[in-house]
Structures are given as C-alpha cells and as structure tokens.
All heavy atoms as TSV, in Angstrom:
chain	resi	resn	atom	element	x	y	z
A	1	MET	N	N	-85.658	-87.015	204.785
A	1	MET	CA	C	-86.409	-87.714	205.801
A	1	MET	C	C	-86.705	-89.125	205.291
A	1	MET	O	O	-87.203	-89.316	204.194
A	1	MET	CB	C	-87.710	-86.961	206.088
A	1	MET	CG	C	-88.597	-87.714	207.008
A	1	MET	SD	S	-90.165	-86.980	207.572
A	1	MET	CE	C	-90.445	-85.551	206.644
A	2	GLN	N	N	-86.420	-90.117	206.109
A	2	GLN	CA	C	-86.699	-91.508	205.776
A	2	GLN	C	C	-88.109	-91.859	206.240
A	2	GLN	O	O	-88.481	-91.590	207.377
A	2	GLN	CB	C	-85.693	-92.435	206.452
A	2	GLN	CG	C	-84.276	-92.240	205.973
A	2	GLN	CD	C	-84.125	-92.681	204.519
A	2	GLN	OE1	O	-84.779	-93.612	204.070
A	2	GLN	NE2	N	-83.264	-92.014	203.795
A	3	ARG	N	N	-88.877	-92.458	205.361
A	3	ARG	CA	C	-90.232	-92.887	205.700
A	3	ARG	C	C	-90.327	-94.393	205.571
A	3	ARG	O	O	-89.893	-94.960	204.575
A	3	ARG	CB	C	-91.249	-92.215	204.793
A	3	ARG	CG	C	-91.273	-90.714	204.983
A	3	ARG	CD	C	-92.308	-90.102	204.109
A	3	ARG	NE	N	-92.293	-88.667	204.298
A	3	ARG	CZ	C	-93.160	-87.856	203.744
A	3	ARG	NH1	N	-94.101	-88.330	202.957
A	3	ARG	NH2	N	-93.101	-86.583	203.962
A	4	ASP	N	N	-90.895	-95.031	206.582
A	4	ASP	CA	C	-91.035	-96.479	206.593
A	4	ASP	C	C	-92.523	-96.808	206.626
A	4	ASP	O	O	-93.188	-96.579	207.637
A	4	ASP	CB	C	-90.323	-97.065	207.807
A	4	ASP	CG	C	-90.387	-98.581	207.846
A	4	ASP	OD1	O	-90.774	-99.190	206.822
A	4	ASP	OD2	O	-90.065	-99.151	208.891
A	5	PHE	N	N	-93.048	-97.342	205.533
A	5	PHE	CA	C	-94.462	-97.666	205.423
A	5	PHE	C	C	-94.706	-99.171	205.520
A	5	PHE	O	O	-95.601	-99.706	204.898
A	5	PHE	CB	C	-95.047	-97.112	204.124
A	5	PHE	CG	C	-95.060	-95.615	204.085
A	5	PHE	CD1	C	-94.196	-94.922	203.261
A	5	PHE	CD2	C	-95.930	-94.896	204.884
A	5	PHE	CE1	C	-94.212	-93.535	203.228
A	5	PHE	CE2	C	-95.954	-93.509	204.857
A	5	PHE	CZ	C	-95.093	-92.831	204.030
A	6	THR	N	N	-93.894	-99.856	206.310
A	6	THR	CA	C	-94.092	-101.284	206.519
A	6	THR	C	C	-94.708	-101.505	207.900
A	6	THR	O	O	-94.455	-100.747	208.831
A	6	THR	CB	C	-92.765	-102.065	206.410
A	6	THR	OG1	O	-91.849	-101.555	207.384
A	6	THR	CG2	C	-92.172	-101.936	205.018
A	7	ALA	N	N	-95.491	-102.559	208.016
A	7	ALA	CA	C	-96.128	-102.896	209.288
A	7	ALA	C	C	-95.941	-104.382	209.568
A	7	ALA	O	O	-95.908	-105.192	208.644
A	7	ALA	CB	C	-97.609	-102.545	209.238
A	8	ASP	N	N	-95.825	-104.731	210.843
A	8	ASP	CA	C	-95.614	-106.124	211.251
A	8	ASP	C	C	-96.903	-106.933	211.322
A	8	ASP	O	O	-96.867	-108.162	211.321
A	8	ASP	CB	C	-94.929	-106.172	212.612
A	8	ASP	CG	C	-93.546	-105.545	212.573
A	8	ASP	OD1	O	-92.928	-105.553	211.494
A	8	ASP	OD2	O	-93.097	-105.053	213.624
A	9	ALA	N	N	-98.043	-106.244	211.410
A	9	ALA	CA	C	-99.332	-106.924	211.551
A	9	ALA	C	C	-100.428	-105.991	211.043
A	9	ALA	O	O	-100.211	-104.790	210.893
A	9	ALA	CB	C	-99.578	-107.289	213.006
A	10	PRO	N	N	-101.612	-106.541	210.776
A	10	PRO	CA	C	-102.720	-105.700	210.329
A	10	PRO	C	C	-103.106	-104.657	211.380
A	10	PRO	O	O	-102.918	-104.853	212.579
A	10	PRO	CB	C	-103.870	-106.691	210.119
A	10	PRO	CG	C	-103.231	-108.023	210.000
A	10	PRO	CD	C	-101.975	-107.956	210.800
A	11	ASN	N	N	-103.630	-103.552	210.917
A	11	ASN	CA	C	-104.158	-102.468	211.762
A	11	ASN	C	C	-103.117	-101.814	212.665
A	11	ASN	O	O	-103.448	-101.236	213.688
A	11	ASN	CB	C	-105.339	-102.962	212.605
A	11	ASN	CG	C	-106.492	-103.395	211.747
A	11	ASN	OD1	O	-106.794	-102.765	210.726
A	11	ASN	ND2	N	-107.132	-104.467	212.128
A	12	ARG	N	N	-101.857	-101.889	212.286
A	12	ARG	CA	C	-100.795	-101.215	213.037
A	12	ARG	C	C	-100.427	-99.887	212.401
A	12	ARG	O	O	-99.996	-98.971	213.086
A	12	ARG	CB	C	-99.547	-102.099	213.111
A	12	ARG	CG	C	-99.725	-103.400	213.799
A	12	ARG	CD	C	-99.481	-103.250	215.282
A	12	ARG	NE	N	-99.734	-104.464	215.992
A	12	ARG	CZ	C	-98.788	-105.256	216.488
A	12	ARG	NH1	N	-97.527	-104.961	216.324
A	12	ARG	NH2	N	-99.131	-106.340	217.140
A	13	LEU	N	N	-100.572	-99.817	211.057
A	13	LEU	CA	C	-100.214	-98.600	210.334
A	13	LEU	C	C	-101.174	-98.422	209.170
A	13	LEU	O	O	-101.316	-99.308	208.330
A	13	LEU	CB	C	-98.773	-98.690	209.793
A	13	LEU	CG	C	-98.301	-97.524	208.925
A	13	LEU	CD1	C	-98.254	-96.233	209.729
A	13	LEU	CD2	C	-96.944	-97.833	208.321
A	14	TRP	N	N	-101.837	-97.296	209.155
A	14	TRP	CA	C	-102.706	-96.944	208.040
A	14	TRP	C	C	-102.128	-95.709	207.363
A	14	TRP	O	O	-101.582	-94.823	208.022
A	14	TRP	CB	C	-104.119	-96.628	208.521
A	14	TRP	CG	C	-104.907	-97.818	208.961
A	14	TRP	CD1	C	-104.525	-99.122	208.941
A	14	TRP	CD2	C	-106.233	-97.804	209.485
A	14	TRP	NE1	N	-105.532	-99.934	209.412
A	14	TRP	CE2	C	-106.597	-99.140	209.764
A	14	TRP	CE3	C	-107.149	-96.812	209.747
A	14	TRP	CZ2	C	-107.834	-99.489	210.282
A	14	TRP	CZ3	C	-108.382	-97.163	210.272
A	14	TRP	CH2	C	-108.714	-98.483	210.531
A	15	VAL	N	N	-102.251	-95.660	206.049
A	15	VAL	CA	C	-101.817	-94.493	205.285
A	15	VAL	C	C	-103.028	-93.937	204.541
A	15	VAL	O	O	-103.943	-94.682	204.177
A	15	VAL	CB	C	-100.670	-94.840	204.306
A	15	VAL	CG1	C	-99.401	-95.190	205.071
A	15	VAL	CG2	C	-101.041	-95.978	203.389
A	16	ALA	N	N	-103.033	-92.636	204.339
A	16	ALA	CA	C	-104.172	-91.976	203.710
A	16	ALA	C	C	-103.713	-91.160	202.513
A	16	ALA	O	O	-102.562	-90.726	202.439
A	16	ALA	CB	C	-104.877	-91.076	204.722
A	17	ASP	N	N	-104.642	-90.965	201.586
A	17	ASP	CA	C	-104.351	-90.189	200.381
A	17	ASP	C	C	-105.623	-89.490	199.935
A	17	ASP	O	O	-106.730	-90.001	200.134
A	17	ASP	CB	C	-103.858	-91.120	199.262
A	17	ASP	CG	C	-103.509	-90.348	198.001
A	17	ASP	OD1	O	-102.732	-89.372	198.090
A	17	ASP	OD2	O	-104.021	-90.712	196.934
A	18	ILE	N	N	-105.455	-88.308	199.342
A	18	ILE	CA	C	-106.572	-87.606	198.711
A	18	ILE	C	C	-106.143	-87.262	197.291
A	18	ILE	O	O	-105.030	-86.776	197.076
A	18	ILE	CB	C	-107.011	-86.368	199.513
A	18	ILE	CG1	C	-108.253	-85.761	198.903
A	18	ILE	CG2	C	-105.890	-85.378	199.668
A	18	ILE	CD1	C	-108.953	-84.741	199.779
A	19	THR	N	N	-107.005	-87.577	196.332
A	19	THR	CA	C	-106.664	-87.447	194.924
A	19	THR	C	C	-107.808	-86.806	194.155
A	19	THR	O	O	-108.974	-87.124	194.391
A	19	THR	CB	C	-106.381	-88.841	194.311
A	19	THR	OG1	O	-105.358	-89.472	195.063
A	19	THR	CG2	C	-105.961	-88.745	192.866
A	20	LEU	N	N	-107.473	-85.928	193.233
A	20	LEU	CA	C	-108.459	-85.352	192.325
A	20	LEU	C	C	-108.559	-86.266	191.109
A	20	LEU	O	O	-107.572	-86.517	190.414
A	20	LEU	CB	C	-108.040	-83.950	191.900
A	20	LEU	CG	C	-109.011	-83.200	191.000
A	20	LEU	CD1	C	-110.326	-82.950	191.713
A	20	LEU	CD2	C	-108.406	-81.891	190.543
A	21	VAL	N	N	-109.767	-86.792	190.862
A	21	VAL	CA	C	-109.982	-87.746	189.769
A	21	VAL	C	C	-110.744	-87.038	188.645
A	21	VAL	O	O	-111.900	-86.645	188.831
A	21	VAL	CB	C	-110.787	-88.972	190.254
A	21	VAL	CG1	C	-111.008	-89.953	189.114
A	21	VAL	CG2	C	-110.096	-89.637	191.421
A	22	PRO	N	N	-110.123	-86.853	187.490
A	22	PRO	CA	C	-110.850	-86.227	186.382
A	22	PRO	C	C	-111.893	-87.187	185.811
A	22	PRO	O	O	-111.656	-88.387	185.708
A	22	PRO	CB	C	-109.754	-85.920	185.359
A	22	PRO	CG	C	-108.633	-86.825	185.699
A	22	PRO	CD	C	-108.746	-87.164	187.152
A	23	THR	N	N	-113.050	-86.661	185.477
A	23	THR	CA	C	-114.100	-87.456	184.845
A	23	THR	C	C	-114.500	-86.758	183.548
A	23	THR	O	O	-113.996	-85.695	183.229
A	23	THR	CB	C	-115.329	-87.601	185.759
A	23	THR	OG1	O	-115.941	-86.318	185.907
A	23	THR	CG2	C	-114.949	-88.153	187.121
A	24	GLY	N	N	-115.416	-87.336	182.836
A	24	GLY	CA	C	-115.859	-86.745	181.585
A	24	GLY	C	C	-116.628	-85.442	181.771
A	24	GLY	O	O	-116.676	-84.613	180.865
A	25	GLU	N	N	-117.224	-85.238	182.947
A	25	GLU	CA	C	-118.027	-84.043	183.182
A	25	GLU	C	C	-117.366	-83.075	184.148
A	25	GLU	O	O	-117.098	-81.942	183.816
A	25	GLU	CB	C	-119.408	-84.444	183.679
A	25	GLU	CG	C	-120.178	-85.238	182.641
A	25	GLU	CD	C	-121.570	-85.570	183.113
A	25	GLU	OE1	O	-122.045	-84.943	184.075
A	25	GLU	OE2	O	-122.176	-86.472	182.518
A	26	GLU	N	N	-117.127	-83.511	185.374
A	26	GLU	CA	C	-116.475	-82.663	186.363
A	26	GLU	C	C	-115.585	-83.529	187.239
A	26	GLU	O	O	-115.823	-84.713	187.408
A	26	GLU	CB	C	-117.499	-81.928	187.223
A	26	GLU	CG	C	-118.392	-82.835	188.030
A	26	GLU	CD	C	-119.450	-82.070	188.793
A	26	GLU	OE1	O	-120.287	-81.419	188.151
A	26	GLU	OE2	O	-119.421	-82.126	190.032
A	27	PRO	N	N	-114.528	-82.951	187.814
A	27	PRO	CA	C	-113.630	-83.758	188.646
A	27	PRO	C	C	-114.268	-84.122	189.986
A	27	PRO	O	O	-115.154	-83.426	190.479
A	27	PRO	CB	C	-112.422	-82.844	188.847
A	27	PRO	CG	C	-112.939	-81.470	188.632
A	27	PRO	CD	C	-114.074	-81.574	187.665
A	28	TRP	N	N	-113.824	-85.231	190.548
A	28	TRP	CA	C	-114.272	-85.692	191.856
A	28	TRP	C	C	-113.057	-85.897	192.745
A	28	TRP	O	O	-111.986	-86.266	192.273
A	28	TRP	CB	C	-115.018	-87.031	191.736
A	28	TRP	CG	C	-116.452	-86.868	191.391
A	28	TRP	CD1	C	-116.963	-86.666	190.154
A	28	TRP	CD2	C	-117.556	-86.860	192.284
A	28	TRP	NE1	N	-118.315	-86.546	190.222
A	28	TRP	CE2	C	-118.716	-86.667	191.526
A	28	TRP	CE3	C	-117.672	-87.011	193.659
A	28	TRP	CZ2	C	-119.972	-86.613	192.087
A	28	TRP	CZ3	C	-118.927	-86.964	194.226
A	28	TRP	CH2	C	-120.060	-86.762	193.443
A	29	TRP	N	N	-113.221	-85.659	194.032
A	29	TRP	CA	C	-112.173	-85.931	195.010
A	29	TRP	C	C	-112.369	-87.329	195.581
A	29	TRP	O	O	-113.480	-87.720	195.898
A	29	TRP	CB	C	-112.220	-84.899	196.142
A	29	TRP	CG	C	-111.753	-83.557	195.686
A	29	TRP	CD1	C	-112.539	-82.526	195.267
A	29	TRP	CD2	C	-110.411	-83.115	195.565
A	29	TRP	NE1	N	-111.748	-81.463	194.899
A	29	TRP	CE2	C	-110.436	-81.800	195.075
A	29	TRP	CE3	C	-109.182	-83.709	195.824
A	29	TRP	CZ2	C	-109.287	-81.063	194.846
A	29	TRP	CZ3	C	-108.030	-82.966	195.594
A	29	TRP	CH2	C	-108.092	-81.662	195.116
A	30	LEU	N	N	-111.284	-88.075	195.707
A	30	LEU	CA	C	-111.307	-89.408	196.291
A	30	LEU	C	C	-110.332	-89.426	197.464
A	30	LEU	O	O	-109.139	-89.157	197.292
A	30	LEU	CB	C	-110.892	-90.469	195.267
A	30	LEU	CG	C	-110.634	-91.872	195.811
A	30	LEU	CD1	C	-111.921	-92.470	196.380
A	30	LEU	CD2	C	-110.049	-92.765	194.736
A	31	ALA	N	N	-110.850	-89.716	198.661
A	31	ALA	CA	C	-110.013	-89.903	199.844
A	31	ALA	C	C	-110.046	-91.380	200.200
A	31	ALA	O	O	-111.103	-92.003	200.196
A	31	ALA	CB	C	-110.539	-89.070	201.004
A	32	SER	N	N	-108.873	-91.944	200.500
A	32	SER	CA	C	-108.825	-93.361	200.835
A	32	SER	C	C	-107.849	-93.599	201.982
A	32	SER	O	O	-106.901	-92.849	202.175
A	32	SER	CB	C	-108.419	-94.202	199.622
A	32	SER	OG	O	-107.124	-93.840	199.192
A	33	ILE	N	N	-108.110	-94.672	202.736
A	33	ILE	CA	C	-107.239	-95.115	203.824
A	33	ILE	C	C	-106.886	-96.566	203.544
A	33	ILE	O	O	-107.762	-97.384	203.261
A	33	ILE	CB	C	-107.933	-94.981	205.189
A	33	ILE	CG1	C	-108.348	-93.532	205.422
A	33	ILE	CG2	C	-107.019	-95.476	206.305
A	33	ILE	CD1	C	-109.227	-93.334	206.626
A	34	GLN	N	N	-105.590	-96.877	203.624
A	34	GLN	CA	C	-105.102	-98.212	203.285
A	34	GLN	C	C	-104.309	-98.793	204.454
A	34	GLN	O	O	-103.496	-98.099	205.072
A	34	GLN	CB	C	-104.210	-98.129	202.046
A	34	GLN	CG	C	-103.692	-99.439	201.540
A	34	GLN	CD	C	-102.853	-99.284	200.294
A	34	GLN	OE1	O	-102.282	-98.229	200.034
A	34	GLN	NE2	N	-102.767	-100.331	199.512
A	35	ASP	N	N	-104.539	-100.076	204.745
A	35	ASP	CA	C	-103.758	-100.793	205.747
A	35	ASP	C	C	-102.396	-101.111	205.118
A	35	ASP	O	O	-102.322	-101.750	204.070
A	35	ASP	CB	C	-104.483	-102.078	206.149
A	35	ASP	CG	C	-103.789	-102.825	207.259
A	35	ASP	OD1	O	-102.579	-103.101	207.125
A	35	ASP	OD2	O	-104.452	-103.158	208.254
A	36	ALA	N	N	-101.317	-100.676	205.745
A	36	ALA	CA	C	-99.982	-100.857	205.175
A	36	ALA	C	C	-99.539	-102.327	205.166
A	36	ALA	O	O	-98.732	-102.715	204.328
A	36	ALA	CB	C	-98.961	-100.020	205.944
A	37	PHE	N	N	-100.077	-103.145	206.064
A	37	PHE	CA	C	-99.691	-104.559	206.113
A	37	PHE	C	C	-100.359	-105.359	205.000
A	37	PHE	O	O	-99.704	-106.039	204.218
A	37	PHE	CB	C	-100.047	-105.160	207.476
A	37	PHE	CG	C	-99.697	-106.613	207.605
A	37	PHE	CD1	C	-98.393	-107.001	207.858
A	37	PHE	CD2	C	-100.671	-107.580	207.472
A	37	PHE	CE1	C	-98.067	-108.341	207.981
A	37	PHE	CE2	C	-100.359	-108.924	207.594
A	37	PHE	CZ	C	-99.055	-109.305	207.848
A	38	SER	N	N	-101.674	-105.283	204.924
A	38	SER	CA	C	-102.416	-106.085	203.942
A	38	SER	C	C	-102.576	-105.369	202.603
A	38	SER	O	O	-102.946	-105.986	201.616
A	38	SER	CB	C	-103.803	-106.431	204.485
A	38	SER	OG	O	-104.573	-105.254	204.626
A	39	ARG	N	N	-102.343	-104.058	202.593
A	39	ARG	CA	C	-102.532	-103.192	201.411
A	39	ARG	C	C	-103.985	-103.150	200.960
A	39	ARG	O	O	-104.282	-102.859	199.809
A	39	ARG	CB	C	-101.614	-103.616	200.275
A	39	ARG	CG	C	-100.173	-103.499	200.674
A	39	ARG	CD	C	-99.256	-103.690	199.525
A	39	ARG	NE	N	-97.898	-103.548	200.000
A	39	ARG	CZ	C	-96.926	-103.109	199.264
A	39	ARG	NH1	N	-97.137	-102.769	198.029
A	39	ARG	NH2	N	-95.718	-103.019	199.770
A	40	ARG	N	N	-104.900	-103.438	201.873
A	40	ARG	CA	C	-106.328	-103.361	201.577
A	40	ARG	C	C	-106.842	-101.969	201.894
A	40	ARG	O	O	-106.406	-101.344	202.858
A	40	ARG	CB	C	-107.103	-104.384	202.388
A	40	ARG	CG	C	-106.707	-105.811	202.072
A	40	ARG	CD	C	-107.477	-106.768	202.887
A	40	ARG	NE	N	-108.610	-107.199	202.070
A	40	ARG	CZ	C	-109.511	-108.050	202.461
A	40	ARG	NH1	N	-109.461	-108.552	203.677
A	40	ARG	NH2	N	-110.483	-108.410	201.663
A	41	ILE	N	N	-107.786	-101.513	201.096
A	41	ILE	CA	C	-108.455	-100.253	201.374
A	41	ILE	C	C	-109.423	-100.492	202.532
A	41	ILE	O	O	-110.301	-101.348	202.443
A	41	ILE	CB	C	-109.212	-99.736	200.130
A	41	ILE	CG1	C	-108.242	-99.527	198.964
A	41	ILE	CG2	C	-109.986	-98.471	200.458
A	41	ILE	CD1	C	-107.205	-98.458	199.189
A	42	VAL	N	N	-109.272	-99.742	203.619
A	42	VAL	CA	C	-110.140	-99.923	204.784
A	42	VAL	C	C	-111.198	-98.824	204.879
A	42	VAL	O	O	-112.122	-98.934	205.674
A	42	VAL	CB	C	-109.324	-100.003	206.096
A	42	VAL	CG1	C	-108.457	-101.242	206.088
A	42	VAL	CG2	C	-108.492	-98.759	206.307
A	43	GLY	N	N	-111.058	-97.786	204.077
A	43	GLY	CA	C	-112.066	-96.731	204.059
A	43	GLY	C	C	-111.865	-95.822	202.867
A	43	GLY	O	O	-110.744	-95.632	202.392
A	44	TRP	N	N	-112.970	-95.277	202.354
A	44	TRP	CA	C	-112.876	-94.352	201.232
A	44	TRP	C	C	-114.102	-93.454	201.208
A	44	TRP	O	O	-115.140	-93.768	201.793
A	44	TRP	CB	C	-112.713	-95.081	199.904
A	44	TRP	CG	C	-113.839	-96.013	199.582
A	44	TRP	CD1	C	-113.960	-97.309	199.974
A	44	TRP	CD2	C	-115.019	-95.716	198.828
A	44	TRP	NE1	N	-115.133	-97.840	199.494
A	44	TRP	CE2	C	-115.810	-96.881	198.784
A	44	TRP	CE3	C	-115.481	-94.581	198.179
A	44	TRP	CZ2	C	-117.020	-96.938	198.122
A	44	TRP	CZ3	C	-116.701	-94.650	197.520
A	44	TRP	CH2	C	-117.445	-95.813	197.497
A	45	HIS	N	N	-113.954	-92.318	200.529
A	45	HIS	CA	C	-115.058	-91.375	200.394
A	45	HIS	C	C	-114.816	-90.546	199.136
A	45	HIS	O	O	-113.680	-90.196	198.826
A	45	HIS	CB	C	-115.129	-90.453	201.612
A	45	HIS	CG	C	-116.249	-89.467	201.541
A	45	HIS	ND1	N	-117.552	-89.814	201.797
A	45	HIS	CD2	C	-116.257	-88.157	201.228
A	45	HIS	CE1	C	-118.322	-88.747	201.657
A	45	HIS	NE2	N	-117.550	-87.732	201.311
A	46	THR	N	N	-115.878	-90.241	198.405
A	46	THR	CA	C	-115.779	-89.362	197.246
A	46	THR	C	C	-116.646	-88.135	197.483
A	46	THR	O	O	-117.639	-88.185	198.216
A	46	THR	CB	C	-116.241	-90.055	195.948
A	46	THR	OG1	O	-117.602	-90.444	196.098
A	46	THR	CG2	C	-115.377	-91.254	195.621
A	47	ALA	N	N	-116.253	-87.023	196.848
A	47	ALA	CA	C	-117.008	-85.784	197.000
A	47	ALA	C	C	-116.730	-84.865	195.822
A	47	ALA	O	O	-115.708	-84.980	195.152
A	47	ALA	CB	C	-116.645	-85.089	198.301
A	48	GLU	N	N	-117.656	-83.939	195.579
A	48	GLU	CA	C	-117.469	-82.956	194.526
A	48	GLU	C	C	-116.496	-81.864	194.942
A	48	GLU	O	O	-115.844	-81.254	194.105
A	48	GLU	CB	C	-118.789	-82.310	194.161
A	48	GLU	CG	C	-119.780	-83.263	193.540
A	48	GLU	CD	C	-121.120	-82.581	193.243
A	48	GLU	OE1	O	-121.200	-81.352	193.362
A	48	GLU	OE2	O	-122.061	-83.295	192.903
A	49	LYS	N	N	-116.410	-81.597	196.243
A	49	LYS	CA	C	-115.537	-80.555	196.770
A	49	LYS	C	C	-114.554	-81.149	197.757
A	49	LYS	O	O	-114.809	-82.197	198.340
A	49	LYS	CB	C	-116.367	-79.469	197.466
A	49	LYS	CG	C	-117.319	-78.777	196.540
A	49	LYS	CD	C	-118.104	-77.727	197.281
A	49	LYS	CE	C	-119.084	-77.051	196.343
A	49	LYS	NZ	N	-119.884	-76.051	197.040
A	50	ARG	N	N	-113.455	-80.447	197.982
A	50	ARG	CA	C	-112.429	-80.935	198.894
A	50	ARG	C	C	-112.708	-80.517	200.348
A	50	ARG	O	O	-111.978	-80.871	201.251
A	50	ARG	CB	C	-111.075	-80.407	198.442
A	50	ARG	CG	C	-109.928	-81.068	199.123
A	50	ARG	CD	C	-108.624	-80.617	198.554
A	50	ARG	NE	N	-107.545	-80.980	199.447
A	50	ARG	CZ	C	-106.336	-80.548	199.329
A	50	ARG	NH1	N	-106.014	-79.716	198.382
A	50	ARG	NH2	N	-105.429	-80.909	200.182
A	51	THR	N	N	-113.768	-79.804	200.593
A	51	THR	CA	C	-114.070	-79.354	201.946
A	51	THR	C	C	-114.682	-80.482	202.759
A	51	THR	O	O	-115.336	-81.368	202.211
A	51	THR	CB	C	-115.056	-78.169	201.917
A	51	THR	OG1	O	-116.218	-78.574	201.206
A	51	THR	CG2	C	-114.460	-76.963	201.223
A	52	PRO	N	N	-114.491	-80.476	204.085
A	52	PRO	CA	C	-115.065	-81.536	204.920
A	52	PRO	C	C	-116.585	-81.528	204.855
A	52	PRO	O	O	-117.214	-80.468	204.757
A	52	PRO	CB	C	-114.575	-81.189	206.331
A	52	PRO	CG	C	-113.478	-80.204	206.151
A	52	PRO	CD	C	-113.692	-79.535	204.843
A	53	THR	N	N	-117.183	-82.693	204.959
A	53	THR	CA	C	-118.648	-82.787	204.897
A	53	THR	C	C	-119.300	-82.403	206.221
A	53	THR	O	O	-120.496	-82.209	206.261
A	53	THR	CB	C	-119.077	-84.217	204.518
A	53	THR	OG1	O	-118.517	-85.129	205.463
A	53	THR	CG2	C	-118.597	-84.577	203.123
A	54	TRP	N	N	-118.516	-82.326	207.295
A	54	TRP	CA	C	-119.100	-82.000	208.603
A	54	TRP	C	C	-119.146	-80.501	208.871
A	54	TRP	O	O	-119.661	-80.076	209.891
A	54	TRP	CB	C	-118.328	-82.692	209.724
A	54	TRP	CG	C	-116.897	-82.268	209.783
A	54	TRP	CD1	C	-116.408	-81.151	210.407
A	54	TRP	CD2	C	-115.773	-82.911	209.196
A	54	TRP	NE1	N	-115.040	-81.091	210.240
A	54	TRP	CE2	C	-114.627	-82.144	209.505
A	54	TRP	CE3	C	-115.621	-84.068	208.434
A	54	TRP	CZ2	C	-113.349	-82.502	209.073
A	54	TRP	CZ3	C	-114.363	-84.404	208.009
A	54	TRP	CH2	C	-113.247	-83.632	208.335
A	55	SER	N	N	-118.620	-79.664	207.988
A	55	SER	CA	C	-118.608	-78.221	208.248
A	55	SER	C	C	-119.924	-77.566	207.836
A	55	SER	O	O	-120.745	-78.120	207.194
A	55	SER	CB	C	-117.464	-77.559	207.515
A	55	SER	OG	O	-117.585	-77.750	206.116
C-alpha cells in the first residue's frame, strides 16, 4: 500500500501517533497530532494509561 503524507496547504492533512515513553519511574503514553504541511504539533496529550479519558 502506498501512503502519501504530503499536503498542499496547512490543515489539509493531519497525522497522529501514540507512543509509550519510558521514564525513570513508570512509562507514560504520549499521543500527538501533527500537521503534515508545516510539520508542527497541533495537539498532544500524556497519560499513565492507554485508555481514553472520557470512559
């Protein structure tokens, strides 16, 4: 499958990622959203658990 992560202008394509970040005490989850055009982080959230905070 070919994936194209390029955008012609800002706010046309956002990509998201969730990553487990090891720390000295306990791991933390980091979720982030990035604008594919500017490569700027437009949103992020950290949590101790991978479960949604709205549940």
